[in-house]
C-alpha positions in Angstrom: -10.9 -8.0 19.6 -14.4 -6.7 19.6 -17.2 -9.2 19.0 -20.1 -6.8 18.6 -21.0 -6.1 14.9 -21.0 -2.4 14.2 -22.0 -0.7 11.0 -19.3 0.1 8.4 -21.1 3.3 7.3 -23.3 4.6 10.1 -21.2 6.1 13.0 -21.9 5.1 16.5 -21.1 8.4 18.2 -21.5 6.9 21.7 -18.1 5.3 21.2 -16.5 8.8 21.3 -18.5 10.0 24.3 -16.6 11.6 27.2 -17.8 9.6 30.2 -15.6 10.8 33.0 -13.4 13.8 33.9 -10.2 12.1 32.9 -10.9 10.5 29.5 -7.9 11.4 27.3 -8.8 9.5 24.1 -12.3 11.0 23.6 -11.0 14.4 24.6 -8.3 14.2 21.9 -10.8 13.2 19.3 -13.1 16.0 20.4 -10.3 18.6 19.9 -9.7 17.3 16.4 -13.4 17.4 15.4 -14.0 20.8 16.9 -10.8 22.2 15.2 -12.1 20.9 11.8 -15.5 22.3 12.5 -14.2 25.8 13.5 -11.8 25.9 10.7 -14.6 26.1 8.2 -16.1 29.2 9.8 -15.1 32.8 9.4 -12.9 35.0 11.7 -14.4 33.8 15.0 -14.0 30.3 13.7 -10.3 31.0 13.1 -9.9 32.1 16.7 -11.8 29.1 18.0 -9.7 26.8 15.9 -6.6 28.2 17.5 -8.0 27.3 20.9 -8.8 23.7 19.7 -5.3 23.4 18.2 -3.8 24.2 21.6 -6.3 21.8 23.2 -5.2 19.1 20.7 -1.5 19.7 21.5 -2.2 19.2 25.2 -4.1 15.9 24.7 -1.5 14.7 22.2 1.2 15.2 24.8 -0.9 13.5 27.5 -1.8 10.5 25.3 1.6 10.4 23.4 -0.6 10.0 20.3 0.1 11.8 17.0 -3.1 12.3 15.0 -2.9 15.3 12.7 -5.6 17.9 13.0 -6.7 17.5 9.4 -6.9 13.7 9.3 -10.2 12.4 7.8 -11.8 10.4 10.6 -15.1 8.7 10.4 -17.4 8.8 13.4 -17.3 6.3 16.2 -13.5 5.9 16.3 -12.5 4.0 19.5 -9.0 4.4 20.8 -8.6 1.9 23.6 -5.2 2.9 24.8 -4.1 5.9 22.7 -0.4 5.8 23.7 2.0 5.7 20.8 -0.6 5.9 18.0 0.8 7.6 14.9 -1.6 8.5 12.0 -0.4 10.2 8.9 -2.3 13.4 7.9 -3.3 11.8 4.5 -4.8 8.7 6.1 -8.6 8.1 5.9 -10.3 6.3 8.7 -13.8 4.9 8.2 -16.7 4.8 10.7 -16.6 2.7 13.9 -12.9 1.7 13.7 -11.0 0.4 16.7 -7.3 1.2 17.2 -5.2 -0.2 20.0 -1.9 1.3 21.3 1.3 1.7 19.2 -0.5 1.5 15.8 1.1 3.3 12.9 -0.7 4.4 9.7 2.1 5.4 7.5 1.2 7.4 4.4 -2.2 7.7 2.6 -3.7 4.6 4.1 -7.5 4.0 3.8 -9.3 2.1 6.5 -12.8 0.9 5.7 -15.6 1.0 8.2 -15.4 -1.1 11.4 -11.8 -2.1 11.0 -10.0 -3.4 14.1 -6.3 -2.8 14.4 -4.4 -4.8 17.1 -1.7 -3.3 19.3 1.5 -2.5 17.4 0.0 -3.0 14.0 1.8 -1.1 11.1 -0.2 -0.2 8.0 2.2 0.9 5.3 2.0 3.5 2.5 -1.0 3.3 0.1 -2.7 0.3 1.6 -6.5 0.0 1.6 -8.2 -2.2 4.2 -11.8 -3.3 3.5 -14.8 -3.0 5.8 -15.0 -5.2 8.9 -11.4 -6.4 8.5 -9.3 -7.2 11.4 -5.5 -6.8 11.7 -3.7 -8.7 14.5 -1.2 -7.4 17.0 2.2 -6.4 15.6 1.1 -7.2 12.0 2.8 -5.3 9.2 0.3 -4.8 6.4 2.0 -4.1 3.0 -0.8 -5.1 0.7 -4.5 -4.3 0.4 -6.9 -6.4 2.5 -10.4 -7.4 1.3 -13.5 -6.8 3.4 -13.9 -9.1 6.5 -10.3 -10.4 6.2 -8.3 -11.4 9.3 -4.6 -10.7 8.8 -1.6 -11.5 11.1 2.2 -11.6 10.9 5.0 -9.6 9.4 4.4 -9.2 6.6 0.7 -9.8 7.2 -1.1 -12.7 5.6 -4.8 -13.4 5.5 -5.6 -16.3 7.8 -9.4 -16.2 7.6 -12.7 -14.3 7.4 -14.5 -12.4 10.1 
């Protein structure tokens, strides 16, 4: 996973920057953020939010990624390969998290800041994952994880500290 230490509270917005013409993951995140921003404004905001909802639908189809428009996402979210990611509308994602392909957040899951989720990880209903935790590929997390824990397996078990 990533070796650079990022803050669990201060977002690194450069992680979401659109760096080239075809950059689907950052464009998907931009559509979500702009939709949420426009939704809080008046009549013109409503019209703009409709545009960003359509934009979100386009990038959701392109990336095959399902992130609800009202999901609470901290800044600096990094989607390496957004294909197959499914995030429940009630999930809360902290700052500077990293999510690989085929990850599922099922139900009101809470991710702390700078959490790394490996490819195919499944985080089940009501689980809270602490700051700087790491979940291995194809792990199925059914219980809360403390900060800096490294968990692998199905069901996931803690194998060390980060």
